[in-house]
All heavy atoms as TSV, in Angstrom:
chain	resi	resn	atom	element	x	y	z
A	1	MET	N	N	-1.679	15.238	10.025
A	1	MET	CA	C	-1.451	13.870	10.454
A	1	MET	C	C	-0.856	13.880	11.814
A	1	MET	O	O	-0.311	15.021	12.271
A	1	MET	CB	C	-0.564	13.207	9.462
A	1	MET	CG	C	0.921	13.842	9.379
A	1	MET	SD	S	1.736	12.950	8.022
A	1	MET	CE	C	3.181	12.407	9.096
A	2	LYS	N	N	-0.849	12.922	12.523
A	2	LYS	CA	C	-0.421	12.778	13.985
A	2	LYS	C	C	1.107	12.313	13.956
A	2	LYS	O	O	1.379	11.389	13.020
A	2	LYS	CB	C	-1.178	11.898	14.863
A	2	LYS	CG	C	-2.602	12.455	14.954
A	2	LYS	CD	C	-3.397	11.595	15.952
A	2	LYS	CE	C	-4.845	11.941	15.976
A	2	LYS	NZ	N	-5.267	13.067	16.547
A	3	ALA	N	N	1.862	12.784	14.872
A	3	ALA	CA	C	3.270	12.376	14.882
A	3	ALA	C	C	3.738	12.369	16.375
A	3	ALA	O	O	3.154	13.185	17.185
A	3	ALA	CB	C	4.229	13.163	14.045
A	4	VAL	N	N	4.718	11.489	16.767
A	4	VAL	CA	C	5.216	11.594	18.162
A	4	VAL	C	C	6.245	12.804	18.107
A	4	VAL	O	O	7.252	12.713	17.344
A	4	VAL	CB	C	5.813	10.240	18.580
A	4	VAL	CG1	C	6.504	10.419	19.884
A	4	VAL	CG2	C	4.777	9.205	18.669
A	5	HIS	N	N	6.086	13.682	18.908
A	5	HIS	CA	C	6.908	14.995	18.966
A	5	HIS	C	C	7.715	15.003	20.292
A	5	HIS	O	O	7.245	14.860	21.409
A	5	HIS	CB	C	5.923	16.072	18.966
A	5	HIS	CG	C	6.627	17.432	18.839
A	5	HIS	ND1	N	6.913	18.267	19.941
A	5	HIS	CD2	C	6.907	18.110	17.763
A	5	HIS	CE1	C	7.376	19.358	19.431
A	5	HIS	NE2	N	7.416	19.352	18.114
A	6	TYR	N	N	9.074	15.079	20.094
A	6	TYR	CA	C	10.063	15.172	21.246
A	6	TYR	C	C	9.964	16.483	21.853
A	6	TYR	O	O	10.131	17.542	21.195
A	6	TYR	CB	C	11.395	14.921	20.747
A	6	TYR	CG	C	12.454	15.049	21.734
A	6	TYR	CD1	C	12.704	14.034	22.664
A	6	TYR	CD2	C	13.333	16.124	21.819
A	6	TYR	CE1	C	13.739	14.231	23.696
A	6	TYR	CE2	C	14.373	16.230	22.741
A	6	TYR	CZ	C	14.562	15.374	23.623
A	6	TYR	OH	O	15.415	15.449	24.631
A	7	GLU	N	N	9.601	16.689	23.119
A	7	GLU	CA	C	9.542	17.886	23.811
A	7	GLU	C	C	10.949	18.069	24.545
A	7	GLU	O	O	11.548	19.133	24.537
A	7	GLU	CB	C	8.574	17.787	24.756
A	7	GLU	CG	C	7.115	17.638	24.279
A	7	GLU	CD	C	6.582	18.594	23.390
A	7	GLU	OE1	O	7.125	19.807	23.552
A	7	GLU	OE2	O	5.684	18.343	22.573
A	8	LYS	N	N	11.291	17.148	25.443
A	8	LYS	CA	C	12.538	17.185	26.229
A	8	LYS	C	C	12.786	15.761	26.771
A	8	LYS	O	O	11.884	14.940	26.548
A	8	LYS	CB	C	12.433	18.215	27.406
A	8	LYS	CG	C	11.338	17.968	28.390
A	8	LYS	CD	C	11.277	19.026	29.361
A	8	LYS	CE	C	10.220	18.737	30.385
A	8	LYS	NZ	N	10.013	19.939	31.413
A	9	PRO	N	N	13.917	15.537	27.380
A	9	PRO	CA	C	14.202	14.169	27.881
A	9	PRO	C	C	12.999	13.705	28.735
A	9	PRO	O	O	12.418	14.416	29.586
A	9	PRO	CB	C	15.465	14.340	28.818
A	9	PRO	CG	C	16.171	15.409	28.095
A	9	PRO	CD	C	15.129	16.406	27.577
A	10	PHE	N	N	12.533	12.459	28.434
A	10	PHE	CA	C	11.496	11.772	29.195
A	10	PHE	C	C	10.129	12.503	28.942
A	10	PHE	O	O	9.093	12.177	29.771
A	10	PHE	CB	C	11.780	11.658	30.634
A	10	PHE	CG	C	12.960	10.920	30.897
A	10	PHE	CD1	C	14.269	11.543	31.196
A	10	PHE	CD2	C	13.138	9.464	30.790
A	10	PHE	CE1	C	15.418	10.704	31.453
A	10	PHE	CE2	C	14.266	8.691	30.972
A	10	PHE	CZ	C	15.449	9.431	31.268
A	11	GLU	N	N	10.029	13.314	27.932
A	11	GLU	CA	C	8.736	13.911	27.628
A	11	GLU	C	C	8.416	13.952	26.074
A	11	GLU	O	O	9.115	14.629	25.440
A	11	GLU	CB	C	8.597	15.372	28.168
A	11	GLU	CG	C	7.250	15.995	28.112
A	11	GLU	CD	C	7.136	17.210	28.725
A	11	GLU	OE1	O	7.687	17.521	29.873
A	11	GLU	OE2	O	6.496	18.216	28.215
A	12	VAL	N	N	7.406	13.269	25.631
A	12	VAL	CA	C	7.013	13.319	24.265
A	12	VAL	C	C	5.455	13.597	24.288
A	12	VAL	O	O	4.752	13.553	25.181
A	12	VAL	CB	C	7.280	12.076	23.547
A	12	VAL	CG1	C	8.793	11.722	23.305
A	12	VAL	CG2	C	6.658	10.848	24.110
A	13	SER	N	N	4.918	14.032	23.029
A	13	SER	CA	C	3.611	14.218	22.874
A	13	SER	C	C	3.199	13.778	21.543
A	13	SER	O	O	3.933	13.572	20.655
A	13	SER	CB	C	3.213	15.714	23.049
A	13	SER	OG	O	3.902	16.570	22.183
A	14	VAL	N	N	1.939	13.608	21.273
A	14	VAL	CA	C	1.318	13.405	20.074
A	14	VAL	C	C	0.728	14.699	19.490
A	14	VAL	O	O	-0.096	15.299	20.097
A	14	VAL	CB	C	0.336	12.170	20.021
A	14	VAL	CG1	C	-0.280	11.964	18.679
A	14	VAL	CG2	C	0.945	10.984	20.650
A	15	ARG	N	N	1.227	15.171	18.385
A	15	ARG	CA	C	0.689	16.371	17.771
A	15	ARG	C	C	0.415	16.274	16.362
A	15	ARG	O	O	0.836	15.315	15.618
A	15	ARG	CB	C	1.952	17.468	17.817
A	15	ARG	CG	C	2.342	17.900	19.188
A	15	ARG	CD	C	3.206	19.005	19.087
A	15	ARG	NE	N	3.427	19.530	20.477
A	15	ARG	CZ	C	4.156	20.494	20.574
A	15	ARG	NH1	N	4.632	21.405	19.589
A	15	ARG	NH2	N	4.487	21.022	21.899
A	16	GLU	N	N	-0.386	17.216	15.819
A	16	GLU	CA	C	-0.849	17.322	14.423
A	16	GLU	C	C	0.367	18.031	13.798
A	16	GLU	O	O	0.885	19.018	14.261
A	16	GLU	CB	C	-1.975	18.125	14.207
A	16	GLU	CG	C	-3.320	17.333	14.604
A	16	GLU	CD	C	-3.673	16.273	13.638
A	16	GLU	OE1	O	-3.177	16.267	12.346
A	16	GLU	OE2	O	-4.255	15.160	14.028
A	17	ILE	N	N	0.972	17.431	12.632
A	17	ILE	CA	C	1.920	18.116	11.876
A	17	ILE	C	C	1.491	18.080	10.455
A	17	ILE	O	O	0.503	17.473	10.109
A	17	ILE	CB	C	3.331	17.288	11.908
A	17	ILE	CG1	C	3.183	15.925	11.407
A	17	ILE	CG2	C	3.793	17.316	13.369
A	17	ILE	CD1	C	4.564	15.190	11.275
A	18	PRO	N	N	2.042	18.980	9.578
A	18	PRO	CA	C	1.677	19.034	8.164
A	18	PRO	C	C	1.831	17.755	7.467
A	18	PRO	O	O	2.714	16.903	7.665
A	18	PRO	CB	C	2.563	20.087	7.572
A	18	PRO	CG	C	3.148	20.825	8.724
A	18	PRO	CD	C	3.218	19.924	9.953
A	19	VAL	N	N	0.834	17.461	6.500
A	19	VAL	CA	C	0.914	16.322	5.623
A	19	VAL	C	C	2.053	16.528	4.696
A	19	VAL	O	O	2.284	17.592	4.151
A	19	VAL	CB	C	-0.385	16.257	4.868
A	19	VAL	CG1	C	-0.340	15.079	3.844
A	19	VAL	CG2	C	-1.497	15.884	5.841
A	20	PRO	N	N	2.945	15.486	4.479
A	20	PRO	CA	C	4.138	15.595	3.620
A	20	PRO	C	C	3.627	15.954	2.124
A	20	PRO	O	O	2.649	15.415	1.715
A	20	PRO	CB	C	4.883	14.375	3.801
A	20	PRO	CG	C	3.825	13.362	4.291
A	20	PRO	CD	C	2.817	14.140	5.110
A	21	GLN	N	N	4.570	16.580	1.405
A	21	GLN	CA	C	4.286	17.005	0.062
A	21	GLN	C	C	5.445	16.437	-0.806
A	21	GLN	O	O	6.716	16.337	-0.381
A	21	GLN	CB	C	4.164	18.420	-0.106
A	21	GLN	CG	C	3.084	19.032	0.689
A	21	GLN	CD	C	1.753	18.751	0.210
A	21	GLN	OE1	O	1.453	18.599	-0.892
A	21	GLN	NE2	N	0.941	18.437	1.272
A	22	ILE	N	N	5.148	16.081	-2.031
A	22	ILE	CA	C	6.277	15.724	-3.015
A	22	ILE	C	C	7.113	16.906	-3.334
A	22	ILE	O	O	6.336	17.890	-3.694
A	22	ILE	CB	C	5.627	15.071	-4.251
A	22	ILE	CG1	C	4.891	13.818	-4.020
A	22	ILE	CG2	C	6.628	14.845	-5.306
A	22	ILE	CD1	C	5.675	12.636	-3.528
A	23	GLU	N	N	8.408	16.887	-3.116
A	23	GLU	CA	C	9.159	18.101	-3.434
A	23	GLU	C	C	10.314	17.707	-4.564
A	23	GLU	O	O	10.581	18.614	-5.121
A	23	GLU	CB	C	9.877	18.432	-2.179
A	23	GLU	CG	C	9.003	18.889	-1.013
A	23	GLU	CD	C	9.896	19.317	0.390
A	23	GLU	OE1	O	11.096	19.199	0.302
A	23	GLU	OE2	O	9.122	19.657	1.247
A	24	HIS	N	N	10.574	16.608	-4.781
A	24	HIS	CA	C	11.543	16.169	-5.797
A	24	HIS	C	C	10.919	14.952	-6.535
A	24	HIS	O	O	10.189	14.208	-6.032
A	24	HIS	CB	C	12.811	15.723	-5.103
A	24	HIS	CG	C	13.417	16.757	-4.289
A	24	HIS	ND1	N	14.050	17.905	-4.750
A	24	HIS	CD2	C	13.364	17.029	-2.895
A	24	HIS	CE1	C	14.377	18.635	-3.733
A	24	HIS	NE2	N	14.045	18.172	-2.692
A	25	PRO	N	N	11.366	14.786	-7.683
A	25	PRO	CA	C	10.728	13.756	-8.695
A	25	PRO	C	C	10.943	12.292	-8.092
A	25	PRO	O	O	10.087	11.441	-8.437
A	25	PRO	CB	C	11.612	13.878	-10.073
A	25	PRO	CG	C	12.086	15.216	-9.919
A	25	PRO	CD	C	12.291	15.596	-8.553
A	26	ASP	N	N	11.820	12.053	-7.221
A	26	ASP	CA	C	12.158	10.703	-6.683
A	26	ASP	C	C	11.440	10.640	-5.325
A	26	ASP	O	O	11.767	9.583	-4.642
A	26	ASP	CB	C	13.519	10.305	-6.741
A	26	ASP	CG	C	14.501	11.343	-5.989
A	26	ASP	OD1	O	14.013	12.393	-5.564
A	26	ASP	OD2	O	15.713	10.946	-5.834
A	27	ASP	N	N	10.831	11.431	-4.837
A	27	ASP	CA	C	10.154	11.388	-3.524
A	27	ASP	C	C	9.001	10.474	-3.531
A	27	ASP	O	O	8.380	10.254	-4.604
A	27	ASP	CB	C	9.467	12.759	-3.115
A	27	ASP	CG	C	10.564	13.838	-2.603
A	27	ASP	OD1	O	11.710	13.401	-2.377
A	27	ASP	OD2	O	10.212	14.876	-2.342
A	28	VAL	N	N	8.746	9.787	-2.448
A	28	VAL	CA	C	7.592	8.840	-2.220
A	28	VAL	C	C	6.930	9.136	-0.912
A	28	VAL	O	O	7.623	9.413	0.022
A	28	VAL	CB	C	8.179	7.427	-2.239
A	28	VAL	CG1	C	7.074	6.473	-1.837
A	28	VAL	CG2	C	8.841	7.014	-3.398
A	29	ILE	N	N	5.612	9.086	-0.964
A	29	ILE	CA	C	4.711	9.394	0.304
A	29	ILE	C	C	4.208	7.964	0.658
A	29	ILE	O	O	3.612	7.348	-0.302
A	29	ILE	CB	C	3.744	10.433	0.213
A	29	ILE	CG1	C	4.462	11.758	-0.009
A	29	ILE	CG2	C	2.921	10.418	1.354
A	29	ILE	CD1	C	3.474	12.828	-0.319
A	30	ILE	N	N	4.410	7.617	1.908
A	30	ILE	CA	C	3.859	6.168	2.209
A	30	ILE	C	C	2.775	6.371	3.314
A	30	ILE	O	O	2.789	7.395	3.987
A	30	ILE	CB	C	4.894	5.245	2.724
A	30	ILE	CG1	C	5.665	5.828	3.905
A	30	ILE	CG2	C	5.976	4.859	1.598
A	30	ILE	CD1	C	6.575	4.915	4.626
A	31	LYS	N	N	1.926	5.417	3.385
A	31	LYS	CA	C	0.757	5.503	4.403
A	31	LYS	C	C	1.313	4.584	5.585
A	31	LYS	O	O	1.655	3.341	5.341
A	31	LYS	CB	C	-0.433	4.971	3.995
A	31	LYS	CG	C	-1.512	4.938	5.120
A	31	LYS	CD	C	-2.792	4.374	4.425
A	31	LYS	CE	C	-3.907	4.290	5.590
A	31	LYS	NZ	N	-5.133	3.719	4.944
A	32	VAL	N	N	1.611	5.103	6.764
A	32	VAL	CA	C	2.169	4.394	7.905
A	32	VAL	C	C	1.064	3.895	8.727
A	32	VAL	O	O	0.075	4.754	9.046
A	32	VAL	CB	C	3.073	5.296	8.784
A	32	VAL	CG1	C	3.442	4.658	10.059
A	32	VAL	CG2	C	4.216	5.770	7.982
A	33	THR	N	N	0.938	2.578	8.929
A	33	THR	CA	C	-0.126	1.993	9.670
A	33	THR	C	C	0.276	1.790	11.119
A	33	THR	O	O	-0.682	1.863	12.097
A	33	THR	CB	C	-0.539	0.704	9.066
A	33	THR	OG1	O	0.496	-0.296	9.054
A	33	THR	CG2	C	-1.145	0.812	7.679
A	34	THR	N	N	1.452	1.564	11.418
A	34	THR	CA	C	2.036	1.358	12.780
A	34	THR	C	C	3.421	1.989	12.823
A	34	THR	O	O	4.158	1.798	12.048
A	34	THR	CB	C	2.032	-0.177	13.077
A	34	THR	OG1	O	0.834	-0.701	12.811
A	34	THR	CG2	C	2.467	-0.393	14.487
A	35	ALA	N	N	3.753	2.568	13.947
A	35	ALA	CA	C	5.071	3.160	14.170
A	35	ALA	C	C	5.489	2.881	15.621
A	35	ALA	O	O	4.664	2.615	16.469
A	35	ALA	CB	C	5.072	4.735	13.879
A	36	ALA	N	N	6.782	2.839	15.773
A	36	ALA	CA	C	7.340	2.628	17.032
A	36	ALA	C	C	8.628	3.408	17.349
A	36	ALA	O	O	9.136	3.983	16.347
A	36	ALA	CB	C	7.784	1.142	17.240
A	37	ILE	N	N	9.018	3.551	18.549
A	37	ILE	CA	C	10.238	4.248	19.043
A	37	ILE	C	C	11.293	3.178	18.950
A	37	ILE	O	O	11.135	2.192	19.610
A	37	ILE	CB	C	10.190	4.961	20.325
A	37	ILE	CG1	C	9.054	6.031	20.276
A	37	ILE	CG2	C	11.501	5.497	20.741
A	37	ILE	CD1	C	8.755	6.770	21.556
A	38	CYS	N	N	12.390	3.355	18.204
A	38	CYS	CA	C	13.478	2.455	17.998
A	38	CYS	C	C	14.556	2.685	19.108
A	38	CYS	O	O	14.510	3.726	19.850
A	38	CYS	CB	C	14.032	2.367	16.708
A	38	CYS	SG	S	15.017	3.919	16.302
A	39	GLY	N	N	15.554	1.950	19.169
A	39	GLY	CA	C	16.650	2.105	20.076
A	39	GLY	C	C	17.312	3.508	19.994
A	39	GLY	O	O	17.751	4.103	21.062
A	40	SER	N	N	17.536	3.915	18.765
A	40	SER	CA	C	18.189	5.272	18.520
A	40	SER	C	C	17.231	6.445	19.156
A	40	SER	O	O	17.893	7.404	19.727
A	40	SER	CB	C	18.436	5.488	17.109
A	40	SER	OG	O	19.278	4.534	16.500
A	41	ASP	N	N	16.043	6.239	18.950
A	41	ASP	CA	C	15.029	7.141	19.500
A	41	ASP	C	C	15.196	7.155	21.023
A	41	ASP	O	O	14.928	8.228	21.765
A	41	ASP	CB	C	13.667	6.933	19.142
A	41	ASP	CG	C	13.429	7.081	17.630
A	41	ASP	OD1	O	14.049	7.962	17.041
A	41	ASP	OD2	O	12.485	6.487	17.155
A	42	LEU	N	N	15.406	6.123	21.693
A	42	LEU	CA	C	15.473	5.925	23.149
A	42	LEU	C	C	16.686	6.783	23.712
A	42	LEU	O	O	16.535	7.324	24.790
A	42	LEU	CB	C	15.585	4.414	23.584
A	42	LEU	CG	C	14.230	3.738	23.453
A	42	LEU	CD1	C	14.478	2.286	23.780
A	42	LEU	CD2	C	13.104	4.271	24.314
A	43	HIS	N	N	17.701	6.826	22.935
A	43	HIS	CA	C	18.843	7.645	23.444
A	43	HIS	C	C	18.412	9.093	23.572
A	43	HIS	O	O	18.784	9.798	24.417
A	43	HIS	CB	C	20.039	7.457	22.429
A	43	HIS	CG	C	20.649	6.101	22.374
A	43	HIS	ND1	N	21.344	5.552	23.439
A	43	HIS	CD2	C	20.710	5.217	21.272
A	43	HIS	CE1	C	21.689	4.309	23.119
A	43	HIS	NE2	N	21.401	4.133	21.828
A	44	MET	N	N	17.682	9.521	22.540
A	44	MET	CA	C	17.180	10.940	22.541
A	44	MET	C	C	16.124	11.076	23.676
A	44	MET	O	O	16.249	12.057	24.368
A	44	MET	CB	C	16.543	11.283	21.172
A	44	MET	CG	C	17.520	11.394	20.069
A	44	MET	SD	S	16.921	11.747	18.499
A	44	MET	CE	C	16.652	10.165	17.879
A	45	TYR	N	N	15.165	10.237	23.733
A	45	TYR	CA	C	14.223	10.220	24.737
A	45	TYR	C	C	14.744	10.348	26.254
A	45	TYR	O	O	14.404	11.077	27.053
A	45	TYR	CB	C	13.291	9.083	24.743
A	45	TYR	CG	C	12.190	8.935	25.745
A	45	TYR	CD1	C	11.130	9.679	25.701
A	45	TYR	CD2	C	12.404	8.115	26.889
A	45	TYR	CE1	C	10.135	9.717	26.728
A	45	TYR	CE2	C	11.410	8.084	27.864
A	45	TYR	CZ	C	10.290	8.781	27.790
A	45	TYR	OH	O	9.404	8.759	28.801
A	46	GLN	N	N	15.859	9.616	26.442
A	46	GLN	CA	C	16.521	9.588	27.719
A	46	GLN	C	C	17.538	10.762	27.941
A	46	GLN	O	O	18.174	10.708	28.955
A	46	GLN	CB	C	17.243	8.141	27.863
A	46	GLN	CG	C	16.288	7.064	28.038
A	46	GLN	CD	C	16.950	5.593	27.932
A	46	GLN	OE1	O	18.159	5.455	27.491
A	46	GLN	NE2	N	16.122	4.587	28.252
A	47	GLY	N	N	17.617	11.579	27.018
A	47	GLY	CA	C	18.433	12.705	27.140
A	47	GLY	C	C	19.912	12.536	26.890
A	47	GLY	O	O	20.814	13.332	27.315
A	48	ARG	N	N	20.361	11.438	26.248
A	48	ARG	CA	C	21.771	11.088	25.960
A	48	ARG	C	C	22.334	11.664	24.723
A	48	ARG	O	O	23.373	11.304	24.239
A	48	ARG	CB	C	22.007	9.571	26.110
A	48	ARG	CG	C	21.728	9.166	27.565
A	48	ARG	CD	C	21.994	7.719	27.672
A	48	ARG	NE	N	20.865	6.764	27.076
A	48	ARG	CZ	C	21.074	5.591	26.712
A	48	ARG	NH1	N	22.172	4.930	26.983
A	48	ARG	NH2	N	19.968	4.874	26.357
A	49	THR	N	N	21.572	12.597	23.983
A	49	THR	CA	C	22.025	13.185	22.834
A	49	THR	C	C	21.690	14.710	22.885
A	49	THR	O	O	21.081	15.128	23.768
A	49	THR	CB	C	21.252	12.630	21.361
A	49	THR	OG1	O	19.901	12.984	21.595
A	49	THR	CG2	C	21.300	11.041	21.389
A	50	ALA	N	N	22.103	15.383	21.781
A	50	ALA	CA	C	21.765	16.749	21.691
A	50	ALA	C	C	20.552	17.046	21.005
A	50	ALA	O	O	20.401	18.180	20.557
A	50	ALA	CB	C	23.059	17.566	21.039
A	51	ALA	N	N	19.625	16.214	21.070
A	51	ALA	CA	C	18.293	16.433	20.379
A	51	ALA	C	C	17.565	17.640	20.939
A	51	ALA	O	O	17.567	17.780	22.140
A	51	ALA	CB	C	17.361	15.158	20.405
A	52	GLU	N	N	17.032	18.372	19.989
A	52	GLU	CA	C	16.208	19.619	20.363
A	52	GLU	C	C	14.827	19.329	20.230
A	52	GLU	O	O	14.366	18.606	19.555
A	52	GLU	CB	C	16.742	20.797	19.568
A	52	GLU	CG	C	18.171	21.137	19.735
A	52	GLU	CD	C	18.614	22.355	18.910
A	52	GLU	OE1	O	17.660	23.090	18.426
A	52	GLU	OE2	O	19.775	22.566	18.819
A	53	SER	N	N	14.069	20.183	20.949
A	53	SER	CA	C	12.475	20.057	20.983
A	53	SER	C	C	12.102	20.236	19.596
A	53	SER	O	O	12.705	21.110	18.775
A	53	SER	CB	C	11.942	21.145	21.932
A	53	SER	OG	O	10.488	21.060	21.862
A	54	GLY	N	N	11.092	19.497	19.067
A	54	GLY	CA	C	10.583	19.648	17.735
A	54	GLY	C	C	10.851	18.455	16.914
A	54	GLY	O	O	10.222	18.307	15.781
A	55	LEU	N	N	11.765	17.631	17.387
A	55	LEU	CA	C	12.030	16.361	16.578
A	55	LEU	C	C	10.859	15.531	16.520
A	55	LEU	O	O	10.166	15.340	17.531
A	55	LEU	CB	C	13.316	15.686	17.243
A	55	LEU	CG	C	13.745	14.472	16.547
A	55	LEU	CD1	C	14.603	14.925	15.254
A	55	LEU	CD2	C	14.731	13.743	17.383
A	56	VAL	N	N	10.713	14.783	15.428
A	56	VAL	CA	C	9.574	13.783	15.207
A	56	VAL	C	C	10.167	12.468	15.261
A	56	VAL	O	O	11.023	12.157	14.439
A	56	VAL	CB	C	8.755	14.122	13.949
A	56	VAL	CG1	C	7.737	13.048	13.665
A	56	VAL	CG2	C	8.119	15.453	13.970
A	57	PHE	N	N	9.701	11.567	16.113
A	57	PHE	CA	C	10.218	10.237	16.290
A	57	PHE	C	C	9.343	9.380	15.274
A	57	PHE	O	O	8.379	9.792	14.803
A	57	PHE	CB	C	9.911	9.651	17.584
A	57	PHE	CG	C	10.833	10.044	18.704
A	57	PHE	CD1	C	10.407	10.046	20.056
A	57	PHE	CD2	C	12.072	10.630	18.378
A	57	PHE	CE1	C	11.283	10.427	21.038
A	57	PHE	CE2	C	12.986	10.982	19.495
A	57	PHE	CZ	C	12.501	10.814	20.754
A	58	GLY	N	N	9.894	8.114	15.006
A	58	GLY	CA	C	9.082	7.155	14.312
A	58	GLY	C	C	9.476	6.707	12.958
A	58	GLY	O	O	8.748	6.246	12.115
A	59	GLU	N	N	10.779	6.616	12.691
A	59	GLU	CA	C	11.328	6.119	11.486
A	59	GLU	C	C	11.160	4.592	11.327
A	59	GLU	O	O	11.235	3.996	10.332
A	59	GLU	CB	C	12.782	6.446	11.201
A	59	GLU	CG	C	13.692	5.705	11.869
A	59	GLU	CD	C	14.073	6.110	13.430
A	59	GLU	OE1	O	13.513	7.120	13.779
A	59	GLU	OE2	O	14.973	5.481	13.990
A	60	THR	N	N	10.834	3.958	12.558
A	60	THR	CA	C	10.583	2.470	12.520
A	60	THR	C	C	9.115	2.361	12.297
A	60	THR	O	O	8.314	2.712	13.150
A	60	THR	CB	C	10.993	1.862	13.950
A	60	THR	OG1	O	12.455	2.091	14.098
A	60	THR	CG2	C	10.652	0.430	13.904
A	61	SER	N	N	8.700	1.800	11.153
A	61	SER	CA	C	7.317	1.707	10.872
A	61	SER	C	C	6.813	0.450	10.067
A	61	SER	O	O	7.714	-0.137	9.327
A	61	SER	CB	C	6.870	3.028	10.241
A	61	SER	OG	O	7.593	3.029	8.974
A	62	ILE	N	N	5.544	0.235	10.024
A	62	ILE	CA	C	4.912	-0.658	9.074
A	62	ILE	C	C	4.148	0.259	8.168
A	62	ILE	O	O	3.307	1.076	8.622
A	62	ILE	CB	C	3.968	-1.577	9.779
A	62	ILE	CG1	C	4.936	-2.508	10.675
A	62	ILE	CG2	C	3.236	-2.466	8.768
A	62	ILE	CD1	C	4.128	-3.464	11.618
A	63	GLN	N	N	4.399	0.157	6.774
A	63	GLN	CA	C	3.730	1.079	6.001
A	63	GLN	C	C	3.093	0.288	4.748
A	63	GLN	O	O	3.399	-0.878	4.522
A	63	GLN	CB	C	4.666	2.167	5.433
A	63	GLN	CG	C	5.844	1.641	4.652
A	63	GLN	CD	C	7.054	1.386	5.473
A	63	GLN	OE1	O	7.158	1.821	6.468
A	63	GLN	NE2	N	8.119	0.609	4.891
A	64	VAL	N	N	2.220	0.992	4.043
A	64	VAL	CA	C	1.603	0.725	2.888
A	64	VAL	C	C	2.064	1.637	1.748
A	64	VAL	O	O	1.807	2.795	1.929
A	64	VAL	CB	C	-0.002	0.627	2.917
A	64	VAL	CG1	C	-0.568	0.161	1.557
A	64	VAL	CG2	C	-0.456	-0.299	4.018
A	65	GLU	N	N	2.642	1.006	0.663
A	65	GLU	CA	C	3.045	1.947	-0.423
A	65	GLU	C	C	1.896	2.320	-1.393
A	65	GLU	O	O	1.129	1.276	-1.637
A	65	GLU	CB	C	4.114	1.330	-1.221
A	65	GLU	CG	C	5.433	1.211	-0.435
A	65	GLU	CD	C	6.636	0.526	-1.129
A	65	GLU	OE1	O	6.565	0.737	-2.327
A	65	GLU	OE2	O	7.430	-0.071	-0.528
A	66	THR	N	N	1.645	3.419	-1.756
A	66	THR	CA	C	0.420	3.815	-2.416
A	66	THR	C	C	0.940	4.505	-3.814
A	66	THR	O	O	2.077	4.887	-3.874
A	66	THR	CB	C	-0.474	4.795	-1.804
A	66	THR	OG1	O	0.142	5.834	-1.336
A	66	THR	CG2	C	-1.186	4.095	-0.549
């Protein structure tokens, strides 16, 4: 699946990452139809946090529960 991947301040990329798996009985996998970078992500994007390369953005989303 594709995800927005934090590289360094002011640099992100779209990368293929592993499809999530159910690990615990109360886990849920959702189908995300639209995602966005929220205000908290912008702090990381602009280099105002200690975020390290490899972080995946996009907890702000529109999804379909399956």
